[in-house]
N, CA, C, O and the ligand as a Tripos MOL2 file, in Angstrom:
@<TRIPOS>MOLECULE
protein
  273   271    69     0     0
PROTEIN
NO_CHARGES

@<TRIPOS>ATOM
      1 N          -4.8190  -35.3310    4.7660 N.3       1 MET1
      2 CA         -3.7520  -34.3660    5.1540 C.3       1 MET1
      3 C          -3.5940  -33.4730    3.8990 C.2       1 MET1
      4 O          -3.9270  -33.7810    2.7550 O.2       1 MET1
      5 N          -3.0310  -32.3200    4.3070 N.am      2 SER2
      6 CA         -2.5090  -31.5350    3.2940 C.3       2 SER2
      7 C          -1.3900  -31.9410    2.3270 C.2       2 SER2
      8 O          -0.3920  -32.4620    2.8250 O.2       2 SER2
      9 N          -1.4400  -31.7780    1.1190 N.am      3 SER3
     10 CA         -0.3830  -32.0050    0.3980 C.3       3 SER3
     11 C           0.5090  -30.7630   -0.1810 C.2       3 SER3
     12 O           1.4210  -30.8970   -0.9980 O.2       3 SER3
     13 N           0.0770  -29.5330    0.3940 N.am      4 ILE4
     14 CA          0.4860  -28.3860    0.0040 C.3       4 ILE4
     15 C           2.0430  -28.2570    0.6790 C.2       4 ILE4
     16 O           2.2830  -28.4780    1.8660 O.2       4 ILE4
     17 N           2.9060  -27.9080   -0.1980 N.am      5 VAL5
     18 CA          4.3590  -27.9540    0.0130 C.3       5 VAL5
     19 C           4.7970  -26.4530    0.2820 C.2       5 VAL5
     20 O           4.5310  -25.5660   -0.5290 O.2       5 VAL5
     21 N           5.4040  -26.2430    1.3270 N.am      6 PHE6
     22 CA          5.9290  -24.8880    1.5400 C.3       6 PHE6
     23 C           7.2120  -24.7540    1.4280 C.2       6 PHE6
     24 O           7.9520  -25.6590    1.8140 O.2       6 PHE6
     25 N           7.6780  -23.6630    0.9080 N.am      7 GLU7
     26 CA          9.2640  -23.3950    0.8900 C.3       7 GLU7
     27 C           9.5480  -22.4800    2.0490 C.2       7 GLU7
     28 O           8.8870  -21.4900    2.3610 O.2       7 GLU7
     29 N          10.7670  -23.0100    2.7210 N.am      8 PRO8
     30 CA         11.2050  -22.3540    3.9790 C.3       8 PRO8
     31 C          11.3920  -20.7980    3.8990 C.2       8 PRO8
     32 O          11.7990  -20.2910    2.8540 O.2       8 PRO8
     33 N          11.1140  -20.0910    4.9260 N.am      9 ALA9
     34 CA         11.4510  -18.7700    5.1000 C.3       9 ALA9
     35 C          10.9140  -17.7380    3.9430 C.2       9 ALA9
     36 O          11.6020  -16.8460    3.4480 O.2       9 ALA9
     37 N           9.4270  -18.0610    3.5800 N.am     10 LEU10
     38 CA          8.8730  -17.1460    2.6900 C.3      10 LEU10
     39 C           7.5640  -16.8370    3.3190 C.2      10 LEU10
     40 O           7.1760  -17.4420    4.3180 O.2      10 LEU10
     41 N           6.8470  -15.8500    2.7110 N.am     11 TRP11
     42 CA          5.5460  -15.4660    3.1470 C.3      11 TRP11
     43 C           4.5500  -15.8620    2.2180 C.2      11 TRP11
     44 O           4.7150  -15.6500    1.0170 O.2      11 TRP11
     45 N           3.5200  -16.4230    2.6610 N.am     12 TYR12
     46 CA          2.3560  -16.9660    1.8990 C.3      12 TYR12
     47 C           1.0910  -16.2280    2.3260 C.2      12 TYR12
     48 O           0.9950  -15.6360    3.4020 O.2      12 TYR12
     49 N           0.1470  -16.3030    1.4250 N.am     13 ALA13
     50 CA         -1.3330  -16.1740    1.9570 C.3      13 ALA13
     51 C          -1.9320  -17.5420    2.0400 C.2      13 ALA13
     52 O          -2.0670  -18.1430    0.9750 O.2      13 ALA13
     53 N          -2.3170  -18.1320    3.1660 N.am     14 VAL14
     54 CA         -2.9690  -19.2450    3.4840 C.3      14 VAL14
     55 C          -4.2860  -19.2360    3.8660 C.2      14 VAL14
     56 O          -4.7700  -18.4420    4.6720 O.2      14 VAL14
     57 N          -4.9730  -20.2700    3.1910 N.am     15 THR15
     58 CA         -6.5040  -20.6490    3.5980 C.3      15 THR15
     59 C          -6.4690  -21.8510    4.3230 C.2      15 THR15
     60 O          -5.9460  -22.8860    3.9100 O.2      15 THR15
     61 N          -7.0830  -21.6930    5.5160 N.am     16 ALA16
     62 CA         -7.2310  -22.8280    6.4690 C.3      16 ALA16
     63 C          -8.5100  -23.0200    6.9510 C.2      16 ALA16
     64 O          -9.2580  -22.0430    6.9980 O.2      16 ALA16
     65 N          -8.9440  -24.2320    7.3620 N.am     17 ARG17
     66 CA        -10.3250  -24.6770    7.5330 C.3      17 ARG17
     67 C         -10.2190  -25.3650    8.8660 C.2      17 ARG17
     68 O          -9.2870  -26.1130    9.1600 O.2      17 ARG17
     69 N         -11.2400  -25.0640    9.6650 N.am     18 ASP18
     70 CA        -11.3860  -25.6540   10.9670 C.3      18 ASP18
     71 C         -12.1210  -27.1780   10.5960 C.2      18 ASP18
     72 O         -13.0980  -27.2460    9.8510 O.2      18 ASP18
     73 N         -11.5450  -28.2670   11.1800 N.am     19 VAL19
     74 CA        -12.0200  -29.4960   10.8310 C.3      19 VAL19
     75 C         -12.4210  -30.2360   12.0330 C.2      19 VAL19
     76 O         -12.5810  -31.4570   12.0490 O.2      19 VAL19
     77 N         -12.5760  -29.4580   13.0350 N.am     20 THR20
     78 CA        -12.8730  -30.1360   14.5500 C.3      20 THR20
     79 C         -14.2490  -30.0360   14.6250 C.2      20 THR20
     80 O         -14.8640  -28.9790   14.7610 O.2      20 THR20
     81 N         -14.7800  -31.2540   14.5270 N.am     21 GLU21
     82 CA        -16.3570  -31.1620   15.0290 C.3      21 GLU21
     83 C         -16.7740  -30.8160   16.2130 C.2      21 GLU21
     84 O         -16.2580  -31.3420   17.1990 O.2      21 GLU21
     85 N         -17.7320  -29.9180   16.3380 N.am     22 GLY22
     86 CA        -18.2990  -29.3700   17.7900 C.3      22 GLY22
     87 C         -17.5430  -27.9980   17.9180 C.2      22 GLY22
     88 O         -18.0130  -27.2430   18.7690 O.2      22 GLY22
     89 N         -16.4200  -27.5360   17.1970 N.am     23 CYS23
     90 CA        -16.0520  -26.1930   17.3620 C.3      23 CYS23
     91 C         -16.8910  -25.1460   16.8450 C.2      23 CYS23
     92 O         -17.5410  -25.4950   15.8600 O.2      23 CYS23
     93 N         -17.0400  -24.1070   17.1810 N.am     24 VAL24
     94 CA        -17.7600  -23.0040   16.7000 C.3      24 VAL24
     95 C         -17.4230  -22.4930   15.4510 C.2      24 VAL24
     96 O         -18.1940  -21.8220   14.7640 O.2      24 VAL24
     97 N         -16.0890  -22.8500   15.0890 N.am     25 ASN25
     98 CA        -15.5940  -22.3980   13.7600 C.3      25 ASN25
     99 C         -15.6480  -23.7200   12.8330 C.2      25 ASN25
    100 O         -15.0640  -23.5720   11.7590 O.2      25 ASN25
    101 N         -16.1880  -24.8750   13.0280 N.am     26 TYR26
    102 CA        -16.1290  -26.0440   12.5350 C.3      26 TYR26
    103 C         -16.6430  -25.7410   10.9500 C.2      26 TYR26
    104 O         -17.7700  -25.2700   10.7900 O.2      26 TYR26
    105 N         -15.8180  -26.0140    9.8420 N.am     27 GLY27
    106 CA        -16.2350  -26.0190    8.5870 C.3      27 GLY27
    107 C         -15.9990  -24.4970    7.9680 C.2      27 GLY27
    108 O         -16.2560  -24.2320    6.7940 O.2      27 GLY27
    109 N         -15.4980  -23.5720    8.8780 N.am     28 GLN28
    110 CA        -15.2640  -22.3100    8.2430 C.3      28 GLN28
    111 C         -13.7870  -22.2390    7.7080 C.2      28 GLN28
    112 O         -12.9240  -23.0390    8.0720 O.2      28 GLN28
    113 N         -13.5740  -21.2690    6.8560 N.am     29 GLU29
    114 CA        -12.2760  -21.2090    6.3650 C.3      29 GLU29
    115 C         -11.7530  -19.6300    6.8610 C.2      29 GLU29
    116 O         -12.5100  -18.6660    6.9800 O.2      29 GLU29
    117 N         -10.5530  -19.6210    7.0670 N.am     30 PHE30
    118 CA         -9.8610  -18.4770    7.6630 C.3      30 PHE30
    119 C          -8.6170  -18.2240    6.5480 C.2      30 PHE30
    120 O          -7.8860  -19.0670    6.0290 O.2      30 PHE30
    121 N          -8.6370  -17.0600    6.4050 N.am     31 GLU31
    122 CA         -7.2700  -16.4870    5.6820 C.3      31 GLU31
    123 C          -6.2570  -15.9780    6.5360 C.2      31 GLU31
    124 O          -6.5720  -15.1270    7.3680 O.2      31 GLU31
    125 N          -5.0090  -16.4030    6.4440 N.am     32 VAL32
    126 CA         -3.6950  -15.9410    7.1190 C.3      32 VAL32
    127 C          -2.9630  -15.2680    6.2170 C.2      32 VAL32
    128 O          -2.4150  -15.8750    5.2960 O.2      32 VAL32
    129 N          -2.8600  -13.9430    6.3600 N.am     33 ASN33
    130 CA         -2.0430  -13.1000    5.2650 C.3      33 ASN33
    131 C          -1.6160  -12.0690    5.9850 C.2      33 ASN33
    132 O          -2.3910  -11.3370    6.6010 O.2      33 ASN33
    133 N          -0.1840  -11.9020    5.9710 N.am     34 PRO34
    134 CA          0.7810  -12.8200    5.6460 C.3      34 PRO34
    135 C           0.9520  -14.0790    6.3440 C.2      34 PRO34
    136 O           0.4900  -14.0780    7.4840 O.2      34 PRO34
    137 N           1.5000  -15.1570    5.9500 N.am     35 CYS35
    138 CA          1.7070  -16.2610    6.9440 C.3      35 CYS35
    139 C           3.2770  -16.7520    6.5490 C.2      35 CYS35
    140 O           3.6200  -17.0520    5.4060 O.2      35 CYS35
    141 N           4.0520  -16.7700    7.5940 N.am     36 TYR36
    142 CA          5.4980  -17.1670    7.3980 C.3      36 TYR36
    143 C           5.5840  -18.6330    7.3730 C.2      36 TYR36
    144 O           4.9020  -19.3240    8.1300 O.2      36 TYR36
    145 N           6.4460  -19.1440    6.4780 N.am     37 SER37
    146 CA          6.4620  -20.5590    6.4340 C.3      37 SER37
    147 C           7.5450  -21.0870    7.3810 C.2      37 SER37
    148 O           7.6380  -22.3140    7.3720 O.2      37 SER37
    149 N           8.2830  -20.5130    8.0980 N.am     38 ASN38
    150 CA          9.2610  -21.0610    8.9730 C.3      38 ASN38
    151 C          10.2910  -21.9670    8.2560 C.2      38 ASN38
    152 O          10.8210  -21.7000    7.1780 O.2      38 ASN38
    153 N          10.4550  -22.8300    8.8370 N.am     39 GLY39
    154 CA         11.3280  -23.8720    8.1310 C.3      39 GLY39
    155 C          10.6930  -24.7860    7.1560 C.2      39 GLY39
    156 O          11.2100  -25.8560    6.8350 O.2      39 GLY39
    157 N           9.4890  -24.3250    6.6540 N.am     40 GLY40
    158 CA          8.7780  -25.1970    5.7070 C.3      40 GLY40
    159 C           7.5030  -25.8180    6.0560 C.2      40 GLY40
    160 O           6.7960  -26.4150    5.2440 O.2      40 GLY40
    161 N           7.2400  -25.6600    7.2710 N.am     41 THR41
    162 CA          6.1090  -26.1660    8.1680 C.3      41 THR41
    163 C           5.1800  -25.0700    8.6640 C.2      41 THR41
    164 O           5.5970  -24.2350    9.4670 O.2      41 THR41
    165 N           3.8940  -25.0480    8.1950 N.am     42 VAL42
    166 CA          3.1190  -23.9400    8.5690 C.3      42 VAL42
    167 C           2.0110  -24.8090    9.4410 C.2      42 VAL42
    168 O           1.3900  -25.8160    9.1010 O.2      42 VAL42
    169 N           1.9820  -24.1660   10.5210 N.am     43 ILE43
    170 CA          0.8580  -24.7540   11.6520 C.3      43 ILE43
    171 C          -0.2660  -23.7000   12.0690 C.2      43 ILE43
    172 O           0.0700  -22.7630   12.7930 O.2      43 ILE43
    173 N          -1.4220  -23.8020   11.6920 N.am     44 ILE44
    174 CA         -2.3510  -22.9050   11.9980 C.3      44 ILE44
    175 C          -3.3010  -23.5630   13.1100 C.2      44 ILE44
    176 O          -3.8870  -24.6350   12.9550 O.2      44 ILE44
    177 N          -3.3640  -22.7400   14.2760 N.am     45 GLU45
    178 CA         -4.1760  -23.3440   15.3510 C.3      45 GLU45
    179 C          -5.6650  -22.4740   15.3210 C.2      45 GLU45
    180 O          -5.7720  -21.2940   14.9860 O.2      45 GLU45
    181 N          -6.6080  -23.2400   15.6950 N.am     46 CYS46
    182 CA         -7.9010  -22.6220   15.7790 C.3      46 CYS46
    183 C          -7.7560  -21.8400   17.1380 C.2      46 CYS46
    184 O          -7.1040  -22.2890   18.0810 O.2      46 CYS46
    185 N          -8.3970  -20.6690   17.1600 N.am     47 GLY47
    186 CA         -8.2920  -19.8240   18.1090 C.3      47 GLY47
    187 C          -9.3240  -20.2040   19.3320 C.2      47 GLY47
    188 O          -9.1450  -19.8910   20.5100 O.2      47 GLY47
    189 N         -10.3340  -20.8700   18.8610 N.am     48 ARG48
    190 CA        -11.4290  -21.4070   19.7330 C.3      48 ARG48
    191 C         -11.1640  -22.7860   20.2100 C.2      48 ARG48
    192 O         -11.0890  -22.9800   21.4240 O.2      48 ARG48
    193 N         -11.0420  -23.5770   19.5280 N.am     49 CYS49
    194 CA        -10.5540  -24.8990   19.9830 C.3      49 CYS49
    195 C          -9.2070  -25.5890   20.1670 C.2      49 CYS49
    196 O          -8.9360  -26.6500   20.7300 O.2      49 CYS49
    197 N          -8.4550  -24.7210   19.5560 N.am     50 HIS50
    198 CA         -6.8910  -24.9220   19.7530 C.3      50 HIS50
    199 C          -6.6330  -26.3890   18.9460 C.2      50 HIS50
    200 O          -5.6730  -27.0640   19.3190 O.2      50 HIS50
    201 N          -7.2300  -26.7380   18.1700 N.am     51 GLN51
    202 CA         -6.9000  -27.7900   17.2710 C.3      51 GLN51
    203 C          -6.3120  -27.2990   16.0740 C.2      51 GLN51
    204 O          -6.5480  -26.1510   15.6970 O.2      51 GLN51
    205 N          -5.5600  -28.0750   15.4370 N.am     52 LEU52
    206 CA         -4.7460  -27.7360   14.3420 C.3      52 LEU52
    207 C          -5.8640  -27.6060   13.0660 C.2      52 LEU52
    208 O          -6.6680  -28.5250   12.9130 O.2      52 LEU52
    209 N          -5.8810  -26.6100   12.2960 N.am     53 MET53
    210 CA         -6.6310  -26.3420   11.1670 C.3      53 MET53
    211 C          -5.8960  -26.9210    9.8990 C.2      53 MET53
    212 O          -4.6720  -26.9090    9.7710 O.2      53 MET53
    213 N          -6.7770  -27.4260    8.9810 N.am     54 GLU54
    214 CA         -6.4290  -28.0160    7.5480 C.3      54 GLU54
    215 C          -5.9020  -26.8160    6.8110 C.2      54 GLU54
    216 O          -6.5000  -25.7410    6.7820 O.2      54 GLU54
    217 N          -4.7750  -27.0470    6.2270 N.am     55 ILE55
    218 CA         -4.5970  -26.0660    5.3000 C.3      55 ILE55
    219 C          -5.1590  -26.3040    3.8220 C.2      55 ILE55
    220 O          -4.8020  -27.2820    3.1650 O.2      55 ILE55
    221 N          -5.9380  -25.4790    3.4030 N.am     56 VAL56
    222 CA         -6.5930  -25.8450    1.9020 C.3      56 VAL56
    223 C          -5.9930  -25.1810    0.7390 C.2      56 VAL56
    224 O          -6.1510  -25.6080   -0.4050 O.2      56 VAL56
    225 N          -5.2320  -24.0260    1.0570 N.am     57 ALA57
    226 CA         -4.6820  -23.4950   -0.0020 C.3      57 ALA57
    227 C          -3.4180  -22.5320    0.5060 C.2      57 ALA57
    228 O          -3.3250  -22.1240    1.6640 O.2      57 ALA57
    229 N          -2.5580  -22.2690   -0.4480 N.am     58 ALA58
    230 CA         -1.5970  -21.3700    0.1010 C.3      58 ALA58
    231 C          -0.9710  -20.8470   -1.1790 C.2      58 ALA58
    232 O          -0.6050  -21.5610   -2.1120 O.2      58 ALA58
    233 N          -0.8880  -19.5310   -1.1230 N.am     59 THR59
    234 CA         -0.3770  -18.8760   -2.3920 C.3      59 THR59
    235 C           0.9720  -18.1030   -1.9210 C.2      59 THR59
    236 O           0.9390  -17.3660   -0.9350 O.2      59 THR59
    237 N           2.1480  -18.3020   -2.6620 N.am     60 LEU60
    238 CA          3.3830  -17.3850   -2.1720 C.3      60 LEU60
    239 C           2.9170  -16.0390   -2.6660 C.2      60 LEU60
    240 O           2.3170  -15.7870   -3.7120 O.2      60 LEU60
    241 N           3.3150  -15.2140   -1.6960 N.am     61 LEU61
    242 CA          3.2050  -13.8580   -1.8570 C.3      61 LEU61
    243 C           4.0690  -13.0780   -2.8020 C.2      61 LEU61
    244 O           5.2670  -13.0310   -2.5210 O.2      61 LEU61
    245 N           3.7070  -12.5400   -3.7350 N.am     62 ASN62
    246 CA          4.7170  -11.8270   -4.9690 C.3      62 ASN62
    247 C           4.2240  -10.4760   -5.1680 C.2      62 ASN62
    248 O           3.1650  -10.3980   -5.7910 O.2      62 ASN62
    249 N           4.7790   -9.3570   -4.7620 N.am     63 PRO63
    250 CA          6.2240   -9.5660   -4.0800 C.3      63 PRO63
    251 C           6.1130   -9.8100   -2.5040 C.2      63 PRO63
    252 O           5.1690   -9.4350   -1.8080 O.2      63 PRO63
    253 N           7.2810  -10.5290   -2.0490 N.am     64 GLN64
    254 CA          7.1480  -10.8170   -0.5860 C.3      64 GLN64
    255 C           6.9910   -9.3250    0.2570 C.2      64 GLN64
    256 O           7.4420   -8.2550   -0.1490 O.2      64 GLN64
    257 N           6.3990   -9.4910    1.2590 N.am     65 PRO65
    258 CA          6.2380   -8.1650    2.0840 C.3      65 PRO65
    259 C           7.5260   -7.9470    2.6950 C.2      65 PRO65
    260 O           8.3140   -8.8460    2.9890 O.2      65 PRO65
    261 N           7.7400   -6.4510    2.9100 N.am     66 GLU66
    262 CA          8.8660   -6.2310    3.6260 C.3      66 GLU66
    263 C           8.9110   -6.3360    4.9940 C.2      66 GLU66
    264 O           7.9940   -5.7660    5.5860 O.2      66 GLU66
    265 N           9.7240   -6.9060    5.6520 N.am     67 VAL67
    266 CA          9.6880   -7.2650    6.9530 C.3      67 VAL67
    267 C          10.8400   -6.5510    7.5880 C.2      67 VAL67
    268 O          11.9850   -6.6860    7.1570 O.2      67 VAL67
    269 N          10.5080   -5.7070    8.7250 N.am     68 SER68
    270 CA         11.5190   -4.7320    9.3970 C.3      68 SER68
    271 C          11.7820   -5.3420   10.6740 C.2      68 SER68
    272 O          12.5600   -4.8090   11.4650 O.2      68 SER68
    273 ZN        -11.8950  -24.7150   16.0510 Zn       69 ZN69
@<TRIPOS>BOND
     1     1     2 1
     2     2     3 1
     3     3     4 2
     4     3     5 am
     5     5     6 1
     6     6     7 1
     7     7     8 2
     8     7     9 am
     9     9    10 1
    10    10    11 1
    11    11    12 2
    12    11    13 am
    13    13    14 1
    14    14    15 1
    15    15    16 2
    16    15    17 am
    17    17    18 1
    18    18    19 1
    19    19    20 2
    20    19    21 am
    21    21    22 1
    22    22    23 1
    23    23    24 2
    24    23    25 am
    25    25    26 1
    26    26    27 1
    27    27    28 2
    28    27    29 am
    29    29    30 1
    30    30    31 1
    31    31    32 2
    32    31    33 am
    33    33    34 1
    34    34    35 1
    35    35    36 2
    36    35    37 am
    37    37    38 1
    38    38    39 1
    39    39    40 2
    40    39    41 am
    41    41    42 1
    42    42    43 1
    43    43    44 2
    44    43    45 am
    45    45    46 1
    46    46    47 1
    47    47    48 2
    48    47    49 am
    49    49    50 1
    50    50    51 1
    51    51    52 2
    52    51    53 am
    53    53    54 1
    54    54    55 1
    55    55    56 2
    56    55    57 am
    57    57    58 1
    58    58    59 1
    59    59    60 2
    60    59    61 am
    61    61    62 1
    62    62    63 1
    63    63    64 2
    64    63    65 am
    65    65    66 1
    66    66    67 1
    67    67    68 2
    68    67    69 am
    69    69    70 1
    70    70    71 1
    71    71    72 2
    72    71    73 am
    73    73    74 1
    74    74    75 1
    75    75    76 2
    76    75    77 am
    77    77    78 1
    78    78    79 1
    79    79    80 2
    80    79    81 am
    81    81    82 1
    82    82    83 1
    83    83    84 2
    84    83    85 am
    85    85    86 1
    86    86    87 1
    87    87    88 2
    88    87    89 am
    89    89    90 1
    90    90    91 1
    91    91    92 2
    92    91    93 am
    93    93    94 1
    94    94    95 1
    95    95    96 2
    96    95    97 am
    97    97    98 1
    98    98    99 1
    99    99   100 2
   100    99   101 am
   101   101   102 1
   102   102   103 1
   103   103   104 2
   104   103   105 am
   105   105   106 1
   106   106   107 1
   107   107   108 2
   108   107   109 am
   109   109   110 1
   110   110   111 1
   111   111   112 2
   112   111   113 am
   113   113   114 1
   114   114   115 1
   115   115   116 2
   116   115   117 am
   117   117   118 1
   118   118   119 1
   119   119   120 2
   120   119   121 am
   121   121   122 1
   122   122   123 1
   123   123   124 2
   124   123   125 am
   125   125   126 1
   126   126   127 1
   127   127   128 2
   128   127   129 am
   129   129   130 1
   130   130   131 1
   131   131   132 2
   132   131   133 am
   133   133   134 1
   134   134   135 1
   135   135   136 2
   136   135   137 am
   137   137   138 1
   138   138   139 1
   139   139   140 2
   140   139   141 am
   141   141   142 1
   142   142   143 1
   143   143   144 2
   144   143   145 am
   145   145   146 1
   146   146   147 1
   147   147   148 2
   148   147   149 am
   149   149   150 1
   150   150   151 1
   151   151   152 2
   152   151   153 am
   153   153   154 1
   154   154   155 1
   155   155   156 2
   156   155   157 am
   157   157   158 1
   158   158   159 1
   159   159   160 2
   160   159   161 am
   161   161   162 1
   162   162   163 1
   163   163   164 2
   164   163   165 am
   165   165   166 1
   166   166   167 1
   167   167   168 2
   168   167   169 am
   169   169   170 1
   170   170   171 1
   171   171   172 2
   172   171   173 am
   173   173   174 1
   174   174   175 1
   175   175   176 2
   176   175   177 am
   177   177   178 1
   178   178   179 1
   179   179   180 2
   180   179   181 am
   181   181   182 1
   182   182   183 1
   183   183   184 2
   184   183   185 am
   185   185   186 1
   186   186   187 1
   187   187   188 2
   188   187   189 am
   189   189   190 1
   190   190   191 1
   191   191   192 2
   192   191   193 am
   193   193   194 1
   194   194   195 1
   195   195   196 2
   196   195   197 am
   197   197   198 1
   198   198   199 1
   199   199   200 2
   200   199   201 am
   201   201   202 1
   202   202   203 1
   203   203   204 2
   204   203   205 am
   205   205   206 1
   206   206   207 1
   207   207   208 2
   208   207   209 am
   209   209   210 1
   210   210   211 1
   211   211   212 2
   212   211   213 am
   213   213   214 1
   214   214   215 1
   215   215   216 2
   216   215   217 am
   217   217   218 1
   218   218   219 1
   219   219   220 2
   220   219   221 am
   221   221   222 1
   222   222   223 1
   223   223   224 2
   224   223   225 am
   225   225   226 1
   226   226   227 1
   227   227   228 2
   228   227   229 am
   229   229   230 1
   230   230   231 1
   231   231   232 2
   232   231   233 am
   233   233   234 1
   234   234   235 1
   235   235   236 2
   236   235   237 am
   237   237   238 1
   238   238   239 1
   239   239   240 2
   240   239   241 am
   241   241   242 1
   242   242   243 1
   243   243   244 2
   244   243   245 am
   245   245   246 1
   246   246   247 1
   247   247   248 2
   248   247   249 am
   249   249   250 1
   250   250   251 1
   251   251   252 2
   252   251   253 am
   253   253   254 1
   254   254   255 1
   255   255   256 2
   256   255   257 am
   257   257   258 1
   258   258   259 1
   259   259   260 2
   260   259   261 am
   261   261   262 1
   262   262   263 1
   263   263   264 2
   264   263   265 am
   265   265   266 1
   266   266   267 1
   267   267   268 2
   268   267   269 am
   269   269   270 1
   270   270   271 1
   271   271   272 2
@<TRIPOS>SUBSTRUCTURE
     1 MET1         2 RESIDUE 1 A MET
     2 SER2         6 RESIDUE 1 A SER
     3 SER3        10 RESIDUE 1 A SER
     4 ILE4        14 RESIDUE 1 A ILE
     5 VAL5        18 RESIDUE 1 A VAL
     6 PHE6        22 RESIDUE 1 A PHE
     7 GLU7        26 RESIDUE 1 A GLU
     8 PRO8        30 RESIDUE 1 A PRO
     9 ALA9        34 RESIDUE 1 A ALA
    10 LEU10       38 RESIDUE 1 A LEU
    11 TRP11       42 RESIDUE 1 A TRP
    12 TYR12       46 RESIDUE 1 A TYR
    13 ALA13       50 RESIDUE 1 A ALA
    14 VAL14       54 RESIDUE 1 A VAL
    15 THR15       58 RESIDUE 1 A THR
    16 ALA16       62 RESIDUE 1 A ALA
    17 ARG17       66 RESIDUE 1 A ARG
    18 ASP18       70 RESIDUE 1 A ASP
    19 VAL19       74 RESIDUE 1 A VAL
    20 THR20       78 RESIDUE 1 A THR
    21 GLU21       82 RESIDUE 1 A GLU
    22 GLY22       86 RESIDUE 1 A GLY
    23 CYS23       90 RESIDUE 1 A CYS
    24 VAL24       94 RESIDUE 1 A VAL
    25 ASN25       98 RESIDUE 1 A ASN
    26 TYR26      102 RESIDUE 1 A TYR
    27 GLY27      106 RESIDUE 1 A GLY
    28 GLN28      110 RESIDUE 1 A GLN
    29 GLU29      114 RESIDUE 1 A GLU
    30 PHE30      118 RESIDUE 1 A PHE
    31 GLU31      122 RESIDUE 1 A GLU
    32 VAL32      126 RESIDUE 1 A VAL
    33 ASN33      130 RESIDUE 1 A ASN
    34 PRO34      134 RESIDUE 1 A PRO
    35 CYS35      138 RESIDUE 1 A CYS
    36 TYR36      142 RESIDUE 1 A TYR
    37 SER37      146 RESIDUE 1 A SER
    38 ASN38      150 RESIDUE 1 A ASN
    39 GLY39      154 RESIDUE 1 A GLY
    40 GLY40      158 RESIDUE 1 A GLY
    41 THR41      162 RESIDUE 1 A THR
    42 VAL42      166 RESIDUE 1 A VAL
    43 ILE43      170 RESIDUE 1 A ILE
    44 ILE44      174 RESIDUE 1 A ILE
    45 GLU45      178 RESIDUE 1 A GLU
    46 CYS46      182 RESIDUE 1 A CYS
    47 GLY47      186 RESIDUE 1 A GLY
    48 ARG48      190 RESIDUE 1 A ARG
    49 CYS49      194 RESIDUE 1 A CYS
    50 HIS50      198 RESIDUE 1 A HIS
    51 GLN51      202 RESIDUE 1 A GLN
    52 LEU52      206 RESIDUE 1 A LEU
    53 MET53      210 RESIDUE 1 A MET
    54 GLU54      214 RESIDUE 1 A GLU
    55 ILE55      218 RESIDUE 1 A ILE
    56 VAL56      222 RESIDUE 1 A VAL
    57 ALA57      226 RESIDUE 1 A ALA
    58 ALA58      230 RESIDUE 1 A ALA
    59 THR59      234 RESIDUE 1 A THR
    60 LEU60      238 RESIDUE 1 A LEU
    61 LEU61      242 RESIDUE 1 A LEU
    62 ASN62      246 RESIDUE 1 A ASN
    63 PRO63      250 RESIDUE 1 A PRO
    64 GLN64      254 RESIDUE 1 A GLN
    65 PRO65      258 RESIDUE 1 A PRO
    66 GLU66      262 RESIDUE 1 A GLU
    67 VAL67      266 RESIDUE 1 A VAL
    68 SER68      270 RESIDUE 1 A SER
    69 ZN69       273 GROUP 0 **** ****
């Protein structure tokens, strides 16, 4: 499991890896930028197998993007 801690209501650059064997994306890493941390829980779902991806890295964006 990921031990990455997100602070709520901030934007991050997140790297997530598909860990679902048999998925066409298995083992590949994907960057989600910007990724909103919501209430401190970030869930990234694979677009192919619809399983949750493992979050392998997260960097707080500095400066935070302007949100209109
Ligand atoms: Zn997948």
